[in-house]
N, C-alpha and C positions, 0 to 999 in steps of 0.2 A: 488256738496259737502255741507252738512251740517254746522253749525257753529262748532260741537263739532267735527265732521271729519278733520274742517278745524285747529283747536286748537291742536286737536291730531299730524297732520304733524307738525305741527310750532313751536311745545315747546317739552323738555323734561321731564317736569313732567306732573304727570298724570292729567287727565281732566274727569271731572262727568257732565253730565248731567240728565234734568228732566227723562229721560228711564233708567238710570243706577239703579241698586238694590242698592246699596250705597250713593243714592244720598240725600237720606232724612238724612243722615248722616251727610254726608260733608255739608250741606247747613247750618247746624245748630249753630246759637251763643251761645254763652255762657250762654245768658240769654233766655232759652228755649222758653221763650214767644214771642219773635220777630220771627217770622215768615217769613224767607228769603226763597225767592224763585227765586235764581238767574237763568239765563238762561244755566251759565256754571261756574263750581268751577275747577278753576287751581292751581295746587301747583306748583309753579314756583320753577326754581331750580337756579335762577341766573339774571343779567339784561338783556339777552337775550330774555328769556322767557318772562320776563316785556313786554319788547318793542313788541314781536311779538303779545302778549295778545291786546295791546292797537292799533297797527295795525288794528286786524280783528275787535277791537270794532267799530275801528271810520268805518270800511267798511260796517260794519253790523250797523252802525246808535245805538250802545248799547252804555252804560256807562261802566266805571271802578273802582272798588274797592279794597282795600286793607285789609284783616283779619288776624292774625296769630291765635289768639286766638275768637276774638268778644267779649272781655270784655266791650266793647264802644258799641257793635251794639243796633241800635234804629229800627224804622221803616223805617228811611230814606233810610237802605243798603238792599242790596239782592233783588232788585226788579227783576222781569221778563226781564226789560230789561238792565240788569246789569251784567258784567262778574266778579265774585269775586273771588280774588288773594288770595291763603293761602301760606303765606312767612314763614312756620314754616321751612324750609329747609334752609332758609338764616340764619343759627345758630354761623357763625364765632363770636370769642372775642381775640381783639387783644390789649395788653396792653403795652406800651411805654410812656416813658417821661410823666408820669403824665396824660395820655390821654389814653382813652380804644376805640376802635371803634368798634361797635356793630352792627351784623346784624339784619335786620326787625323781624327776629324767636325769636331772644334770651328772653329769661325770665327773671323776676328779679331774681329769684333762682340759673338760672346759673350764672348771671354776681356777683350776691353776693357770689356765691361758688368763683369763679374766682377771686375775690379780697381777699378773707379771705385770712389771712397771710402777704400779700401783704404790709400791713401799708397804705394802702388807701381806700376808700369809694367813692361812688356816692351818689345818693340822694333817695334810694330804698322808694318804697311804703308800705302799709299794709299790701299786700298780696306777694308772691314769683311768683303767675301765671301768672299775665299781662304781656306784651309784654313792653321792655324798651322803645320802639320807638312809640308804639302808647301812652303808658303814658305821652311819653315826648311832643309831639306833641301836648298833649292837659294840657299841663302846667306843671302835677308833681307834688303831694302835698305829700310832705314824712317825713316820722318819721323823720328827721333833718333839715326840710325845716324854721322851726323856728330860726334856726342857719342861715342857706344856703340859705334861697329863694326857687323860684320853679324850680324843674329840669332843666326846658326849658332856663332858663337863663343861664344852663351851658352846653350847646352844642355848638362846636368849630364848625360843618359843618356836612353837612345832602347831602349824596348822593341819589340820584332820577331820575325817569324817567318821564320826563312831559309830558304833554298832546299832545305833536307832537312824542313823542317816543325819544326825545333827552333825553342822560343820560349825569347828571349835577353836577357837587361837589359845593355845594351852603354855602358860607361864607359872615361874615359880609362886606370881601371886594370885592366878586364877588356874583352878585346879591344880593346885602344888603337889598331889598325889599322883596324878596321872602324868606331872612332870618328870617328877621324880622316876618314876617307873619307865618313861618313854626313854632318859637318858641313862641307855645301855639296858634295858630290859628286854629291847628288842621290839618284834612287829605284831604285838599279839592284840595291841590296846585299840587298834582302830588304824585306818589308812591313811596315812602321813602324806601331804599332797605338796608340805611348802615347809620350809625349814630356818629359821632367823640364826645364824653362827657369830659368837663373838671374832672379830680380826686380831689378826698380833703384829706388831712391827715385825718387817722382814729385814733382818742382817743379809750381810753376802754367806751366800749358799756354797760350800766347798765341800765336795765330794766328787763321787765315782766308783767304777770298776778297777780292780786288778786282778789277775787271772795268771795261775803257774800249773803247771803239771801236778799231782798229785804226788810225785815222788817226794815231795818237800812240805806234806799235808800236815806232818805229826809236828815238826817245826813251826809251820805257819799257824796253826793251831794252837800250838803253846803259847807265841808270839801274840795273837789274839786272847788268848785268855788273861795275860800279862796286860796287857793296852787296857783291857774290859774292866780291871780289877780296879784302876785308879782313874777310869775316864771322866772326866767335866760332864755335867748334863746337855751340854752343847753338842757331844760327840756320841754319834749313834753307829755302831759298826754291827756287822752283819758277815757269816763265814757262809760258805756253801761248799760241799762236796757234788759234783755235777759230775753224772754219768753220760758223757755226751754218745750222741748217737752217733752212729757207721752210716752217714746218709750223705749225701753230694753237697749242701747246703751249707754244712761244717767244714771250716778249714782242714786240709788234710795232715795236718800232724797235731790237730783234735781229736780227730774222728774216731770215735771206738775207743777212748780211752778216761780214766775220772781225772777231773780239773778242779782244783782249788781255785774260790772267789772269793774276794771279802771288798764289801761293798761299805762305803761311808757316806755320812754326812756331817758336816760341822758349820753351826751358827755362828761365822765368823771370821776371823783373819787367817788367811790360805795359809801365811806361815805358821801358824799357832797347830792347824790343823796336821802341818805335815811334822812338825816334830812328835804327835804322836803317834804318826803313822810311821816314824824312823824303825822302829823294833820292827815292824812287819816287814818293810823295805829291806833289812839289816839281811832278812833269811836270804832269800835270792830273787834276782831280777826278775820282774813280771813281764810276762809272756804278751800280756795286753794291760795296758794303763790308760783308762779314762780319767782319772781325777785330776781336777780342776772346778774353776770357778759355774755352777748351775743355775741357768737362769729355773724360776720356777715351774715354768711351763715343761721342764725338763727333768725334775725331779722325778716323776712317774717312769722314767726309763731307766733309771740306773741299775735297778735290780734286773731288766731285762726279763720280766716275766710273762709270758705269754697273753694275747689278750682276745685269740679267736675260741669262742667255745672248744671242749676237748672232753675227751674220757677218761678224767684224772681221778687217782684217788689221794687223800692226805691224812692226815693226821698229825695230830701237834700233841708233845706233853712236855711241860715244865720241867727245867732244871734246877736244881738248889744250888749249885756249884758245875763250872767248866773248868778243871784242875787236870793238871798231867795223868789221874788217873781216869779219869772221864773221858778223855781225849783219847788214852790207848786202847780203852774199851769201846768206845765208838769205832775207831779203824779197823779193830778187829772185827767187829761185828759187820760193818758195810765195804771194806775195800781189801782185808786181808784174808780171803777166803778162796775156795779151788774154783768154786761155779761164778758166771757171771751173774752180776746182782739184775732183779727187774726193777730195784727202785732206779729211779732217774735222780733223785736230788736229796741230800740230806741240807737244811739250812739250821744254824745255830744262831740264832737271834739274844744281841744282848739288850735287857727292856731295864729295869731298875730306874734309879731316879725319880722322877715326878711318878710313873708308876705306881712305884710302891710307897707314895704318900695319899694320905686323905687329902680330896678334892678341896677348893675352897668352899661350895658349897655340895651337900650331900645329892648322892646320885645312885641310880642301884648299881654302878661299876664298882663301887669299891676302889680297890686296890691290887694289883698284882703284885704278891710278895716274893716270887721266886726272881733271883737275876737275869733267865735266860731262860728261852723254850728252843726245842727241836722241834724241825717240822719235818715229815719223811713224805715224798710224794713218788707216783709215777702212773704212766699209763696204760691202760687197757685197751690195746689196739684190736682184740678179739677176744670174744667170751673164756674162751679155754684158757685165756691169761691170766684170770683173775685170781685163781685161787693161788698161784704162786705168787705172785703182787703182794697178797692180804696178808699169805705166810712170812713173807719176808716181813712186813712192818712189823707182825706181832712178834718176831724174834727179835727185832733192832729194838723195839720197847721194851720186850723182857728182860734183853740184855743191858738195857739201860735202868732196869728199877733202883739200883741201888743210890742213884742221882736222880730219881725224877722226883719234882714235887706235887703242887696242889693244884688248886684250881684253875681253870682255863679261862683268859679273856674271852668274853663273849665274841670277838669278830675271829676268832681262830675255831672256835667249835664248828665241828662239820658233823650234827648227828649224834653226839654225846649225849647222855642225859642232862637233865636240866642240873640234877645234883652234883655235877661235875665241874657246872659253870659258878652257880651262885651257892654263897652261903646260905645254911639252912632258915636263918632268920629274914635274909634277904629275899630267897625263895617264898616264904613264906608271904612276907607281906606284897609281893609280886601278885602272887596267887589270889591275896584279900582283893588288889585292886582289879584283876582281871574278873575276877567273880563279881564285883561292883559295876564294872563299866558295860561288862559283857556277856551276861550271865547266861545266854545262850550257846556262846563258844562260837559266834558267828566268824568272828576276823581271825584268821589262823597266819601265823608268821611259821618261819622255818625251825624255830624251836619250840614245838608245846610245852605250855606251862600249865595245863589241867586236860 
């Protein structure tokens, strides 16, 4: 029997191989430029399917990786020597006693919706599309993280299948080293099938998006800088420079021009939030203003991030500060130029707060010392566009070098070496645990440790 035949005989879920008509669709990551070509794609229906796939991978000397969606996919995933597990069907959500148990296929939009009206919240990210488990294994930078820290520090337990095919429940008391590693160390230690996370009391959420023409960019970014310098932990503020495409789907006044967007959430009273936003509103009246009370199920829509797979390229760097000199340099690099930029967006996200403080319990994620990060992104609609976009990202990152900071949060790393993500002592401990629980390196994640 071939590998595909053996898998089909061993698992309940669907199996696709390179010879199948649907293979090219099934193998895709969310980032379409990541060219995954695994030996097989298996849609697992439960723990038994995961165990069967691991047994066959070991027999055929292959590796195993898990992807419900593929938002974190890198060139490290989906090689020809890998069985790629799709965990979408593991979509159960159980909420009891202030804890949510979520399957590996649950997306943030699903959990946010399930929690709406319960008076409880978790720590959702900027989009509703990524999986809760994948996001949390890689630290989890939430809208509410300035108040509550990384999402990974709020995990109570992981359920996983290890490299030997054993089904484990991992907690701080059972397998404490593995528990430490899974909280922010990524998906290299086992195939996580479910996770239990602590829920938090949900205050009123006040926030939304404001947009202006880029002619006001310098004043708006300076107001953003001033507000974030003294912002309370309950307040999160993100600024964007968006290069609107010249397409019919874009409103005519915005079509083909740079815009500024500022997104916010405030955990508390709307009047207090408006006091914080007042210096920004004083610069100019926004063309778009969606700021108001936000139901939890709509939090993933504030930043209006795309959910359909796309040929995107992104890069994140930390910023030690975001003052007038930083703003002037960024605008000169991105906007004040004779030729149109291939960049589609630049995001400046204010972090700090609880992100910069050690969690109550030790985890691999540590802290994020720098108070801002800069995200640059664009799309490669044809192969010949790629060199210009990569060159532009390198130019902007190079120009911002006087202000760039240290290590990236794992959630925001995309293909960078692990040395750019973890301190040396943390990385050494992660590698020791990896070598202990998976000495043959059978389980592969988006960010290889060895």
